[in-house]
Every structure is written in C-alpha cells, then in structure tokens.
C-alpha positions in Angstrom: -34.7 -21.3 -2.2 -37.7 -22.6 -4.2 -39.4 -23.7 -1.0 -38.9 -20.2 0.5 -40.4 -18.7 -2.7 -43.4 -20.9 -2.5 -44.0 -20.0 1.1 -43.6 -16.4 0.3 -46.2 -16.6 -2.5 -48.7 -18.3 -0.2 -48.1 -15.7 2.5 -48.6 -12.9 0.0 -51.8 -14.3 -1.3 -53.1 -14.8 2.3 -52.2 -11.2 3.3 -54.0 -9.9 0.2 -57.1 -11.6 1.6 -56.2 -10.9 5.2 -59.5 -9.3 6.0 -61.5 -12.2 4.7 -59.8 -15.0 6.6 -63.1 -15.9 8.3 -65.0 -15.8 5.0 -62.6 -18.2 3.4 -63.0 -20.4 6.4 -59.4 -20.2 7.5 -58.9 -20.6 11.2 -56.1 -20.2 13.7 -54.2 -23.3 12.5 -54.0 -21.9 8.9 -52.9 -18.5 10.2 -50.4 -20.1 12.5 -48.9 -22.1 9.6 -48.6 -19.0 7.4 -47.0 -17.1 10.3 -44.6 -20.0 10.8 -43.8 -20.1 7.1 -43.0 -16.3 7.2 -40.8 -16.8 10.2 -39.0 -19.7 8.5 -38.4 -17.6 5.4 -37.1 -14.7 7.5 -34.7 -17.0 9.4 -33.5 -18.6 6.1 -32.8 -15.3 4.5 -31.0 -14.1 7.7 -28.8 -17.1 7.5 -28.0 -16.5 3.8 -27.4 -12.8 4.6 -24.9 -13.8 7.3 -23.1 -16.1 4.9 -23.0 -13.4 2.2 -21.7 -10.9 4.7 -18.9 -13.2 5.7 -17.9 -13.8 2.1 -18.0 -10.0 1.5 -15.7 -9.5 4.5 -13.3 -12.2 3.3 -13.2 -10.6 -0.2 -12.6 -7.2 1.5 -9.7 -8.7 3.5 -8.2 -10.2 0.4 -8.5 -6.8 -1.4 -6.8 -5.1 1.6 -4.0 -7.6 1.6 -3.4 -7.2 -2.2 -3.4 -3.4 -1.8 -0.7 -3.7 0.9 1.3 -5.8 -1.6 0.8 -3.1 -4.2 2.1 -0.5 -1.8 5.2 -2.7 -1.1 5.8 -3.0 -4.9 5.5 0.8 -5.3 8.0 1.3 -2.6 10.4 -1.1 -4.3 9.9 0.8 -7.6 10.7 4.1 -5.8 13.9 2.6 -4.4 15.0 1.2 -7.8 14.2 4.5 -9.5 16.3 6.4 -6.9 19.2 4.0 -7.7 18.6 4.5 -11.4 18.8 8.3 -11.1 22.1 8.0 -9.1 23.5 5.8 -11.9 22.5 8.2 -14.5 24.2 11.1 -12.6 27.4 9.0 -12.4 27.3 8.3 -16.1 26.7 12.0 -16.8 29.6 12.9 -14.6 32.0 10.5 -16.3 30.9 11.7 -19.7 31.7 15.3 -18.6 35.1 14.1 -17.4 35.7 12.6 -20.8 34.9 15.9 -22.4 37.2 17.8 -20.0 40.1 15.4 -20.8 39.5 15.8 -24.5 39.6 19.6 -24.1 42.8 19.5 -22.0 44.5 17.2 -24.5 43.6 19.5 -27.4 45.1 22.4 -25.5 48.3 20.5 -24.7 48.6 19.4 -28.3 48.2 23.0 -29.4 51.0 24.2 -27.0 53.3 21.4 -28.0 52.8 22.1 -31.7 53.6 25.7 -31.1 56.7 24.7 -29.2 57.8 22.4 -32.0 57.3 25.1 -34.6 59.5 27.5 -32.5 62.1 24.8 -32.1 62.3 24.2 -35.8 62.6 27.9 -36.5 65.5 28.1 -34.1 67.1 25.1 -35.7 66.9 26.7 -39.1 68.2 30.0 -37.9 71.1 28.6 -35.9 74.2 27.1 -37.3 75.1 23.5 -36.5 77.0 23.1 -33.3 76.3 23.0 -29.6 73.1 24.8 -30.0 72.0 22.4 -32.7 72.8 19.4 -30.5 70.8 21.0 -27.7 67.9 21.5 -30.1 68.0 17.9 -31.2 68.1 16.8 -27.6 65.2 19.0 -26.7 63.2 17.7 -29.7 63.7 14.1 -28.6 62.6 15.0 -25.1 59.5 16.7 -26.4 58.6 13.7 -28.5 59.0 11.4 -25.4 56.8 13.8 -23.4 54.1 13.8 -26.0 54.1 10.0 -26.3 53.8 9.7 -22.5 50.9 12.2 -22.4 49.2 10.4 -25.3 49.4 7.0 -23.5 48.1 8.6 -20.3 45.2 10.1 -22.1 44.4 6.9 -23.8 44.4 5.0 -20.4 42.1 7.6 -18.8 39.7 7.6 -21.7 39.6 3.8 -21.8 38.8 3.6 -18.1 36.1 6.3 -18.3 34.5 4.5 -21.3 34.4 1.3 -19.4 32.7 2.9 -16.4 30.2 4.7 -18.7 29.4 1.4 -20.4 28.9 -0.4 -17.1 26.8 2.5 -15.8 24.6 2.4 -18.8 24.2 -1.3 -18.6 23.3 -1.0 -14.9 20.7 1.7 -15.9 19.2 -0.7 -18.4 19.1 -3.5 -15.8 17.3 -1.2 -13.3 14.8 -0.1 -16.0 14.0 -3.8 -16.7 13.5 -4.3 -12.9 11.2 -1.3 -12.8 9.2 -2.6 -15.7 8.9 -6.0 -14.0 7.7 -4.4 -10.8 5.2 -2.3 -12.7 3.9 -5.5 -14.3 3.6 -7.1 -10.9 1.7 -4.1 -9.6 -0.6 -4.3 -12.6 -1.4 -7.9 -11.9 -2.0 -7.2 -8.2 -4.3 -4.3 -9.1 -6.4 -6.5 -11.4 -6.7 -9.1 -8.5 -7.7 -6.3 -6.1 -10.3 -5.1 -8.6 -11.8 -8.6 -8.7 -11.8 -8.9 -4.9 -13.5 -5.5 -4.7 -16.1 -6.6 -7.2 -16.8 -9.8 -5.2 -17.0 -7.9 -2.0 -19.6 -5.5 -3.6 -21.6 -8.5 -5.0 -21.7 -10.3 -1.6 -22.6 -7.1 0.2 -25.5 -6.6 -2.3 -26.6 -10.2 -1.8 -26.6 -9.7 2.0 -28.7 -6.6 1.7 -31.2 -8.3 -0.6 -31.4 -11.3 1.8 -32.0 -9.0 4.8 -34.6 -7.1 2.8 -36.5 -10.3 2.1 -36.2 -11.4 5.7 -37.6 -8.0 6.9 -40.5 -8.3 4.4 -41.2 -11.9 5.5 -41.4 -10.7 9.2 -43.7 -7.9 8.3 -46.0 -10.3 6.4 -46.0 -12.7 9.3 -46.9 -9.9 11.6 -49.7 -8.7 9.3 -51.1 -12.2 9.1 -50.9 -12.5 12.9 -52.7 -9.2 13.3 -55.3 -9.9 10.8 -56.1 -13.3 12.4 -56.8 -11.9 15.9 -60.3 -10.7 17.0 -60.8 -7.7 19.2 -60.9 -10.1 22.2 -57.4 -11.2 21.5 -58.3 -14.7 20.2 -57.9 -16.2 16.7 -61.0 -16.3 14.6 -62.7 -19.6 14.5 
C-alpha cells in the first residue's frame, strides 16, 4: 500500500504541473512511467476492492444464516409457548374442578346434617321400640354413607392436587425452556449484528478502493492527454 501511495503522490505532483512537462524537460518516457504507475495503482485497488467485496458477501451470507437460525428459534419459542398455554388451561380446569367438588361436598354435608337433626328429633319424640330400632339402623347407615362420601372426596381431591402440581411443574419447565431459547436468540442476534457490521465495513472498503482506482485511472488519462502534442505524438 505504501508503494501505491508513493506512486499516487508522484502522479498527483506531475498532473499539477501537467501543462509544463516540456518545461521541466520530461519526455515521453517519464509520462509513460507515470501513466503505468497510475494504471498499476488502479489495478491494485481493483484487486483489493474485489477481495473486500468477497469478504462483504461472506459476512452477509453469515448474517443471513444466523438470521435463519433466529427464525427457527423463534418458531420453537412459539411452539413451547403454545404448549405452556395449554398446560395453564388444564391446571385452571383442574382447579375449577376442585372448587366444584368442595362446593358439592359442603352441600351434601349440609343435607346430611339436616337429616341427622331430623332423625334425632324423631328419636327423642318416639318411644323406644321398633321405631327406635329403625332409627338406630338408619343412623348407622347414614354414618356409613357419610364415611364413604368423605373417602371418595378425599381421593378425588388428592388426584386433582397431584395433577395440578404436575401441571404447574410442567409450566415451570416450559418457561425455563422458553428462557433458554430467548437467551440463544439473543446470542444469535449479537452474532448477526457483528456479521452485519463486518459486511458494512468490507463494503465501505470496497467502495473506497474502487474510488481510488477510478481516481488513478483519471490521473493516468490526464497525464496521457497532457503529454500528447496536437500532432498526436509525445513531446520531446
């Protein structure tokens, strides 16, 4: 690059004095050397521009690939979130079922308590005998029925509680998975940003190199034009 810079400086100085080439005693050989130097600089910059363009394209391809990965991760997040919502709905439904069971049990208890009160009142009002024996038998049956209902309620509540616990745990696991995917997406986005910055940098370098190449060609053309006499021959 230092050689190209030196050549460019020499060409610039010569162009500045382009109209006085003959006064300075510079001939066709000197003009030809400067024109060749300008052409060499242009070619060198074009090569650098091509290399920078390839790097920019590679960085762009990398960025595109990362963005596709991000899209895949986002789709995974959507899928997990959908499952999480379904789990939350199931947990809510089971909680509602628990509440309904509790309400039904309270109603049954209220009915049984009323029945027990009535039975006791009958027992008190009636004399001992056949009716009393029937009341005792009925009371025992009522107690057995109440015990059976209580056991059934306990079993149902236990099963629902277990399913609710499992559902909540599954929801936590899904949230953890979602957080992990978000973290992965964040890392990928950072990598995509770096690749995008590199692509922009290389594109800028390519533009600069092409600009220098164009300037060098213009300088060479100016030197060539300034070194030709009206007859079409180099000044001697």
